[in-house]
N, C-alpha and C positions, 0 to 999 in steps of 0.2 A: 524490530527492538530486540536488543540483546540484554538478558538480565543475568548478573553474576552476584551471587550471595546477596540477594534481595534488593540490589541496586541496578538501574537502568545504566549500562556502560557504553551502548551504541544504539543509534537508532537512524531510520532512513528507508529509502526503497533497496530492494535487492541490489540494483546496480551500484547506489551510494556506499551500501554497506560493503561490497566487495570492494569498492575503490578505497575504503579506509584502511583495509589490510589489517584489521583487528581480529577479534574473536570470531565474527561471523565468517570473515575470509577463511580463517584457519579451519572453522567447521565444514564449511562448503569444500574446501579442498579435500577434507578426509572422507567427507560422506559422497560427493556427487561428481567431482571433476574427473573426466576420462570415462565416464560410465556411458553406454548407449542410450541414445534418446528414443522415444517412442517411434519416431520414423526411422531408425536405424542409424542415423548419424551419430556421431561422437561429439559430446560438448568439449570445446576448449576454452580454457580461461586465459585470457590475456593479462599479463600482470604488469605491463609496462605503465 
């Protein structure tokens, strides 16, 4: 769930929210994409 100014603006699973390319997607890109995972791999986000 994504809340903006006291209103729910998006909801769904992690995959669904990424697929919507909305606020959750933008937040995810700025916070996590390209960072190493615990196993040493680097997470890649496919935006197709």
